[in-house]
C-alpha positions as CSV (number, residue, x, y, z in Angstrom):
1,X,65.0,-55.6,-12.0
2,X,62.1,-55.0,-14.2
3,X,63.3,-51.7,-15.2
4,X,67.2,-53.4,-15.6
5,X,65.2,-56.2,-18.1
6,X,63.4,-53.7,-20.2
7,X,66.6,-51.5,-20.8
8,X,68.0,-54.9,-21.6
9,X,65.1,-55.6,-24.1
10,X,65.5,-52.2,-25.7
11,X,69.3,-52.3,-26.6
12,X,68.6,-56.1,-28.0
13,X,65.9,-54.8,-29.8
14,X,67.6,-51.8,-31.3
15,X,70.6,-53.9,-32.0
16,X,68.5,-56.4,-34.0
17,X,66.8,-53.7,-36.0
18,X,70.2,-51.9,-36.9
19,X,71.7,-55.4,-38.2
20,X,68.6,-56.2,-40.4
21,X,68.6,-52.5,-41.5
22,X,72.5,-52.5,-42.5
23,X,71.7,-56.3,-44.1
24,X,69.2,-54.6,-46.4
25,X,71.1,-51.6,-47.2
26,X,74.2,-53.4,-48.0
27,X,73.5,-54.3,-51.8
28,X,72.2,-50.7,-52.3
29,X,75.5,-49.6,-50.9
30,X,77.4,-52.2,-52.4
31,X,76.0,-51.2,-56.0
32,X,76.7,-47.4,-55.2
33,X,80.3,-47.9,-54.5
34,X,80.5,-50.6,-57.8
35,X,79.2,-47.6,-60.1
36,X,82.5,-45.2,-58.9
37,X,84.7,-48.5,-59.8
38,X,86.8,-49.2,-63.1
39,X,85.5,-52.5,-64.6
40,X,88.5,-54.6,-63.3
41,X,87.8,-53.2,-59.9
42,X,84.4,-54.3,-60.2
43,X,85.1,-57.9,-60.3
44,X,88.2,-58.1,-58.4
45,X,88.7,-61.1,-56.3
46,X,88.8,-60.4,-53.3
47,X,86.1,-57.3,-53.4
48,X,87.2,-54.1,-53.1
49,X,85.2,-52.1,-50.6
50,X,86.6,-48.5,-50.6
51,X,89.9,-48.6,-51.4
52,X,90.2,-48.1,-54.7
53,X,90.0,-45.5,-57.6
54,X,87.0,-43.2,-57.5
55,X,85.9,-42.2,-60.9
56,X,82.7,-40.7,-62.7
57,X,83.4,-42.7,-66.2
58,X,80.7,-45.3,-65.9
59,X,77.8,-42.5,-65.3
60,X,79.5,-40.6,-68.7
61,X,79.5,-43.8,-71.0
62,X,75.7,-44.5,-69.3
63,X,74.7,-41.3,-70.1
64,X,76.0,-41.0,-73.6
65,X,75.1,-44.5,-74.5
66,X,71.3,-44.2,-73.2
67,X,68.8,-41.4,-73.2
68,X,68.0,-41.7,-69.4
69,X,65.8,-38.7,-69.3
70,X,63.2,-40.5,-71.9
71,X,63.5,-43.8,-69.1
72,X,62.8,-41.5,-66.3
73,X,60.2,-39.7,-67.7
74,X,58.5,-42.8,-68.9
75,X,58.8,-44.3,-64.9
76,X,57.5,-41.1,-64.0
77,X,54.1,-41.0,-66.2
78,X,53.5,-45.2,-65.8
79,X,54.4,-45.0,-62.2
80,X,52.1,-41.7,-61.1
81,X,49.6,-42.6,-63.8
82,X,49.1,-46.2,-62.6
83,X,49.0,-45.1,-59.2
84,X,46.7,-42.2,-59.6
85,X,43.8,-44.4,-61.5
86,X,44.5,-47.2,-59.0
87,X,43.3,-44.7,-56.5
88,X,40.3,-43.6,-58.3
89,X,39.2,-47.0,-58.6
90,X,40.1,-48.1,-55.1
91,X,38.8,-45.5,-53.0
92,X,35.0,-46.1,-53.8
93,X,35.6,-50.0,-53.8
94,X,37.0,-50.1,-50.6
95,X,34.5,-47.3,-49.1
96,X,31.5,-49.7,-50.2
97,X,33.5,-52.8,-48.6
98,X,34.3,-51.0,-45.4
99,X,31.0,-48.9,-45.0
100,X,28.3,-51.1,-47.0
101,X,29.3,-54.9,-46.7
102,X,27.6,-57.7,-48.0
103,X,27.6,-61.2,-47.1
104,X,30.4,-61.7,-49.3
105,X,32.7,-59.3,-48.8
106,X,35.4,-60.9,-47.2
107,X,34.9,-63.4,-49.8
108,X,35.7,-60.9,-52.6
109,X,38.3,-59.3,-50.8
110,X,40.2,-62.8,-50.1
111,X,39.4,-63.5,-53.8
112,X,41.2,-60.2,-55.0
113,X,44.0,-60.8,-52.9
114,X,44.5,-64.5,-54.1
115,X,45.4,-62.9,-57.8
116,X,48.6,-61.6,-56.4
117,X,49.5,-65.2,-56.0
118,X,48.9,-66.0,-59.7
119,X,52.4,-66.3,-61.5
120,X,52.4,-63.6,-63.9
121,X,54.0,-65.6,-66.9
122,X,50.8,-67.5,-66.8
123,X,48.9,-64.9,-68.4
124,X,51.5,-63.0,-70.2
125,X,50.7,-64.7,-73.7
126,X,47.1,-63.7,-73.7
127,X,47.8,-60.0,-72.4
128,X,50.1,-59.8,-75.3
129,X,48.0,-60.9,-77.8
130,X,45.5,-58.6,-76.1
131,X,47.9,-55.7,-76.5
132,X,48.6,-56.7,-80.1
133,X,45.2,-56.3,-81.0
134,X,44.2,-52.9,-79.1
135,X,47.5,-51.7,-80.4
136,X,48.7,-51.2,-76.6
137,X,52.2,-52.8,-76.9
138,X,55.1,-50.8,-76.4
139,X,52.7,-47.4,-75.1
140,X,52.8,-45.9,-71.6
141,X,49.0,-46.3,-71.5
142,X,49.4,-49.9,-72.1
143,X,51.9,-50.3,-69.2
144,X,49.7,-47.9,-66.9
145,X,46.6,-50.0,-67.1
146,X,48.6,-53.1,-66.6
147,X,50.6,-52.0,-63.7
148,X,47.5,-50.4,-62.0
149,X,45.6,-54.0,-62.4
150,X,48.3,-56.0,-60.9
151,X,48.6,-53.4,-57.8
152,X,44.7,-52.8,-57.4
153,X,44.1,-55.4,-55.1
154,X,46.8,-54.6,-52.8
155,X,45.5,-50.6,-53.0
156,X,42.0,-51.7,-52.0
157,X,43.1,-53.9,-49.4
158,X,45.3,-51.5,-47.8
159,X,42.2,-48.3,-48.3
160,X,39.8,-51.2,-46.8
161,X,41.8,-51.4,-43.7
162,X,42.0,-47.8,-43.3
163,X,38.4,-46.8,-43.9
164,X,37.6,-49.7,-41.5
165,X,38.7,-47.9,-38.8
166,X,37.0,-44.5,-39.1
167,X,33.8,-44.5,-37.1
168,X,30.6,-45.2,-39.2
169,X,28.6,-43.0,-37.0
170,X,30.7,-39.9,-38.3
171,X,29.4,-40.7,-42.0
172,X,25.9,-41.3,-40.7
173,X,26.0,-38.1,-39.4
174,X,26.7,-36.7,-42.8
175,X,23.8,-38.5,-44.0
176,X,21.7,-36.6,-41.6
177,X,22.8,-33.1,-42.3
178,X,22.1,-34.0,-46.1
179,X,25.6,-34.8,-47.4
180,X,25.4,-36.5,-50.8
181,X,27.2,-39.7,-51.4
182,X,30.2,-37.5,-53.2
183,X,30.4,-35.1,-50.5
184,X,30.3,-38.0,-47.8
185,X,33.6,-39.9,-49.5
186,X,35.4,-36.4,-51.0
187,X,34.7,-33.8,-48.2
188,X,34.3,-36.2,-45.2
189,X,35.6,-39.8,-45.7
190,X,38.9,-39.1,-47.8
191,X,40.6,-36.0,-45.5
192,X,40.0,-38.4,-42.3
193,X,42.1,-41.4,-44.1
194,X,44.6,-38.8,-45.8
195,X,47.4,-40.5,-43.7
196,X,46.5,-44.3,-45.1
197,X,45.8,-42.8,-48.5
198,X,49.1,-41.2,-48.8
199,X,51.0,-44.7,-47.7
200,X,48.8,-46.4,-50.2
201,X,49.9,-43.9,-52.7
202,X,53.7,-44.2,-51.9
203,X,53.8,-47.8,-51.8
204,X,51.9,-48.2,-55.2
205,X,54.3,-46.1,-56.8
206,X,57.2,-47.8,-55.5
207,X,55.8,-51.1,-56.5
208,X,55.2,-49.5,-60.0
209,X,58.3,-48.0,-60.2
210,X,60.4,-51.6,-59.5
211,X,58.3,-53.7,-61.7
212,X,60.4,-55.4,-64.2
213,X,58.6,-58.3,-65.5
214,X,55.8,-56.3,-67.1
215,X,58.1,-53.5,-68.4
216,X,60.2,-55.9,-70.0
217,X,58.0,-58.0,-71.6
218,X,55.3,-55.6,-72.9
219,X,57.9,-52.5,-73.9
220,X,60.6,-52.8,-76.5
221,X,61.7,-48.7,-76.8
222,X,58.9,-46.3,-76.8
223,X,57.6,-46.9,-73.6
224,X,60.6,-48.4,-71.9
225,X,61.0,-47.3,-67.9
226,X,64.2,-47.6,-65.9
227,X,64.0,-51.1,-65.7
228,X,64.2,-51.6,-69.2
229,X,67.3,-49.0,-68.9
230,X,69.0,-51.2,-66.3
231,X,68.4,-54.4,-68.2
232,X,69.8,-53.1,-71.3
233,X,73.3,-53.4,-69.7
234,X,72.9,-56.8,-69.9
235,X,74.4,-57.9,-73.1
236,X,75.4,-61.2,-75.1
237,X,79.2,-59.6,-74.8
238,X,78.7,-60.1,-71.0
239,X,78.0,-58.3,-68.0
240,X,79.7,-54.7,-67.4
241,X,79.5,-54.7,-63.6
242,X,80.6,-51.3,-63.2
243,X,78.1,-49.5,-65.9
244,X,75.2,-51.7,-64.5
245,X,75.8,-50.7,-61.2
246,X,75.8,-47.2,-62.6
247,X,72.8,-47.6,-64.4
248,X,70.9,-49.3,-61.3
249,X,72.0,-46.3,-59.3
250,X,70.6,-43.6,-61.5
251,X,67.3,-45.6,-61.8
252,X,66.8,-46.0,-57.8
253,X,67.8,-43.0,-57.1
254,X,64.9,-40.7,-57.4
255,X,62.5,-43.6,-55.6
256,X,64.9,-43.4,-52.9
257,X,65.0,-39.7,-52.7
258,X,61.1,-39.8,-52.6
259,X,61.1,-42.7,-49.9
260,X,63.7,-40.6,-47.7
261,X,61.6,-37.6,-48.1
262,X,58.0,-39.2,-47.3
263,X,59.3,-41.9,-44.7
264,X,57.2,-39.9,-41.9
265,X,54.1,-40.0,-44.1
266,X,54.6,-43.7,-45.0
267,X,55.0,-44.9,-41.4
268,X,52.1,-42.7,-40.2
269,X,49.8,-44.0,-42.8
270,X,51.3,-48.1,-42.4
271,X,50.3,-47.4,-38.7
272,X,46.9,-45.4,-39.2
273,X,44.3,-47.0,-36.7
274,X,46.9,-49.5,-35.1
275,X,46.7,-47.8,-31.8
276,X,43.0,-47.0,-30.1
């Protein structure tokens, strides 16, 4: 009976997982399918799922109208730069909180996380004026700094969680052997936390790649990433659903491919230290 109940529970859990996965994936699938339709088929009522005339016309129009590679390059630089800069700052911060905690460490962590609850529009105006004064408006450097700062609390929290799973005795033994602080962090702690750091890197790249609010408000043309590239297909003349879907597919394709090939590392990092 117990074995039968366990099997039944596994079947139910697997079925539920597939249903949730399909519900999450369906909007992406619909966007991809719509990108191969004509504009008339894209707005057909009732909607057409598979029985339509497949066409690459929308992709051709998008490539002719926009410099896709420039938007893609901006996204790579901004997402990659903000991630690398965030890791450089977060590793020492997480190390100090995990291995040299103070009475206020938990309060600081909670305060950092609470900043993510602040509506972004509430600080847009001062940041916009500051960027004008510093000459950072519509620059990749400005966006890199902003995205690093808004994602930094998450990076620190994740690294702090991973570092807490590493026995402090290992670092103490390294100090006993004469290891310096730099050697302790870079040659002992970092290699042991590679799964956690890798998942943090991947998650931050995804968050920075998908960020739309700041990219749309702090860029115009020069530093516009792929989120601005998608938004450009919403015009006063109306929405061109097929072309918008083609632009969206071209924008999400790189990050989807990255996520697909790195899913093992991501899952490994997210479950790092979960089982003792």
